[in-house]
C-alpha positions as CSV (number, residue, x, y, z in Angstrom):
1,G,32.0,-2.0,50.0
2,R,33.3,1.3,48.6
3,P,33.8,4.3,50.9
4,V,31.5,7.3,50.2
5,T,30.8,10.5,52.1
6,V,27.5,12.3,52.5
7,L,27.6,16.0,53.2
8,G,24.8,17.3,55.4
9,L,22.1,15.4,57.3
10,A,19.0,17.3,56.1
11,R,16.3,15.6,54.0
12,S,18.4,14.7,51.0
13,G,21.4,13.8,53.2
14,I,19.4,11.4,55.3
15,A,18.0,9.8,52.1
16,L,21.4,9.5,50.5
17,T,22.9,8.0,53.7
18,R,20.2,5.4,53.9
19,F,20.3,4.6,50.2
20,L,24.1,4.3,50.0
21,A,24.3,2.2,53.2
22,D,21.6,-0.1,52.1
23,A,23.3,-0.5,48.7
24,G,26.4,-1.7,50.6
25,A,28.6,1.4,50.6
26,L,30.8,2.3,53.6
27,V,29.2,5.6,54.5
28,T,30.7,8.6,56.4
29,A,28.1,11.3,57.1
30,Y,29.3,14.8,57.8
31,D,27.4,17.8,59.2
32,V,28.6,21.0,60.7
33,R,25.8,20.8,63.4
34,R,26.4,19.2,66.8
35,P,25.1,15.7,67.5
36,D,22.5,17.1,69.9
37,Q,21.1,19.2,67.1
38,L,20.9,16.1,64.8
39,A,19.1,13.6,67.1
40,A,16.2,13.1,64.7
41,A,18.5,12.8,61.7
42,I,20.7,10.3,63.5
43,A,17.6,8.2,64.5
44,A,16.4,8.4,60.8
45,I,19.6,6.9,59.4
46,D,19.9,4.2,62.0
47,G,18.7,0.8,60.8
48,P,19.5,-2.9,60.7
49,G,22.7,-3.6,58.9
50,R,23.7,0.1,58.6
51,S,27.1,1.0,60.1
52,I,27.5,4.7,59.4
53,R,30.5,6.7,60.5
54,L,29.4,10.1,61.8
55,L,31.6,13.2,61.7
56,L,29.5,15.9,63.3
57,G,30.0,19.4,64.8
58,P,31.7,22.7,64.0
59,D,35.1,21.3,65.2
60,V,35.3,18.7,62.5
61,D,37.2,19.5,59.3
62,P,35.0,18.7,56.3
63,E,38.0,17.5,54.4
64,D,38.4,14.7,57.0
65,A,35.0,13.4,55.9
66,W,36.2,12.6,52.4
67,A,39.8,11.8,53.2
68,D,39.5,8.1,52.2
69,S,36.3,8.2,50.1
70,D,35.9,7.3,46.5
71,L,32.8,9.5,46.2
72,V,31.3,12.6,47.9
73,T,27.5,13.1,47.6
74,S,25.3,15.9,48.8
75,S,22.0,17.7,48.5
76,P,22.2,20.4,45.7
77,S,21.9,23.0,48.4
78,I,25.4,22.3,49.7
79,N,27.3,23.8,46.9
80,P,30.3,26.2,46.7
81,A,28.3,28.4,44.3
82,F,25.6,29.2,46.8
83,P,26.2,31.8,49.5
84,T,23.8,29.9,51.9
85,T,26.3,27.0,52.1
86,E,28.4,27.2,55.3
87,P,31.5,29.3,54.5
88,R,34.1,26.7,55.5
89,M,32.2,24.0,53.5
90,R,32.0,26.4,50.5
91,E,35.8,26.9,50.6
92,V,36.9,23.3,50.9
93,L,34.3,21.8,48.6
94,G,35.1,24.5,46.0
95,A,38.8,23.5,46.3
96,L,37.9,19.8,45.9
97,L,35.9,20.6,42.8
98,D,38.6,22.8,41.3
99,R,41.3,20.2,41.9
100,R,39.1,17.5,40.3
101,A,38.4,19.7,37.3
102,A,42.1,20.3,36.9
103,G,42.6,16.5,36.6
104,D,43.5,15.4,40.2
105,R,42.0,12.0,40.4
106,S,43.5,11.2,43.8
107,L,40.5,13.1,45.3
108,P,37.0,11.7,45.3
109,A,34.4,12.5,42.7
110,V,31.5,14.7,43.7
111,I,27.9,14.0,42.7
112,W,24.7,15.6,43.9
113,E,21.6,13.6,44.8
114,P,19.5,14.3,41.7
115,D,22.4,13.4,39.4
116,L,23.1,10.2,41.3
117,F,19.5,9.3,40.9
118,L,19.5,9.9,37.1
119,R,22.7,8.0,36.7
120,L,21.4,4.9,38.4
121,C,17.7,5.0,37.6
122,P,16.6,2.0,35.4
123,A,13.3,3.6,34.5
124,A,12.2,6.4,32.1
125,T,12.2,9.8,33.8
126,I,10.1,12.8,33.1
127,G,11.6,16.0,34.4
128,I,9.4,18.9,35.4
129,T,11.0,22.3,36.2
130,G,10.2,26.0,35.8
131,T,9.5,29.1,37.8
132,K,5.9,28.4,38.9
133,G,3.7,25.4,38.9
134,K,6.3,22.6,39.1
135,T,4.5,20.7,41.9
136,T,1.1,21.0,40.3
137,T,2.4,20.0,36.9
138,S,4.3,17.1,38.4
139,A,1.3,15.9,40.3
140,L,-0.9,16.1,37.2
141,T,1.7,14.3,35.0
142,H,1.9,11.6,37.6
143,A,-1.9,11.2,37.8
144,V,-2.1,10.8,34.0
145,L,0.7,8.2,33.9
146,A,-0.8,6.4,36.9
147,A,-3.9,5.7,34.9
148,D,-1.9,3.3,32.8
149,D,-2.0,0.0,34.7
150,Q,0.8,-1.5,32.5
151,H,3.4,0.8,34.0
152,R,3.9,1.9,37.6
153,A,4.2,5.7,38.0
154,I,6.5,7.1,40.7
155,L,6.5,10.8,41.8
156,G,9.4,12.4,43.5
157,G,12.0,15.2,43.6
158,N,11.2,18.3,45.6
159,M,8.1,17.0,47.2
160,G,7.6,14.1,49.5
161,V,10.3,11.4,50.0
162,P,13.6,12.2,48.2
163,I,13.5,10.1,45.0
164,V,16.8,8.5,45.7
165,E,15.1,6.5,48.4
166,R,12.9,4.8,45.8
167,L,15.9,3.8,43.6
168,L,16.4,0.3,44.8
169,E,12.7,-0.6,44.1
170,L,12.5,0.8,40.6
171,R,12.1,-1.4,37.5
172,P,12.8,-0.6,33.9
173,D,9.1,-0.5,33.0
174,D,8.3,2.2,35.7
175,R,7.9,5.8,34.8
176,V,9.4,8.4,37.2
177,V,8.0,12.0,37.3
178,F,10.9,14.0,38.8
179,E,10.3,17.6,40.0
180,L,13.6,19.6,39.7
181,S,14.2,23.0,41.2
182,E,16.5,25.7,39.9
183,L,19.1,24.6,42.6
184,Q,19.2,21.1,41.2
185,L,19.6,21.9,37.5
186,P,23.2,23.1,37.6
187,T,24.2,19.9,39.5
188,L,23.1,17.5,36.7
189,S,25.5,15.9,34.3
190,R,22.7,14.5,32.2
191,G,19.0,15.1,31.5
192,T,15.9,13.2,32.1
193,T,14.5,10.9,29.5
194,V,11.8,13.5,28.7
């Protein structure tokens, strides 16, 4: 029942929107793109029991998206530190983070998708990162762990379905292999189990 905002409706934003709505949050999804450019994303977040407030298009002020929210979530690629983030979003998100860092708790907290997953994951996590070979190493690690029929092995992160979509099905005895890119690492407040 808590209000949360998801910034961006690309792959991670869609996954976050579905996860948070299915977990019972009151979700507002913001994207600078127009609704006609987001038809597939809008269809992907539609589902039984999901009531999602959409704020879409270049005329929408991003700050309006989190005006009444307790939490702002996003893909790591939407970040005031990255020049690829839309300029207006970079500016207002940067101001939000600066004010929170200065102690203003009247504004919502900001958390990126990989960090949200690690904070809520009940299972052991194995993080795989590096310059080259992350996907291969992740797949091989998953294959080794999957050979143990006593523990389910889950593979996620940069490949396939965003791992946050698997969160509600995870059990404490599962093992999660989590591929992490260089964009994701600075957004983490904690590490993986291994």
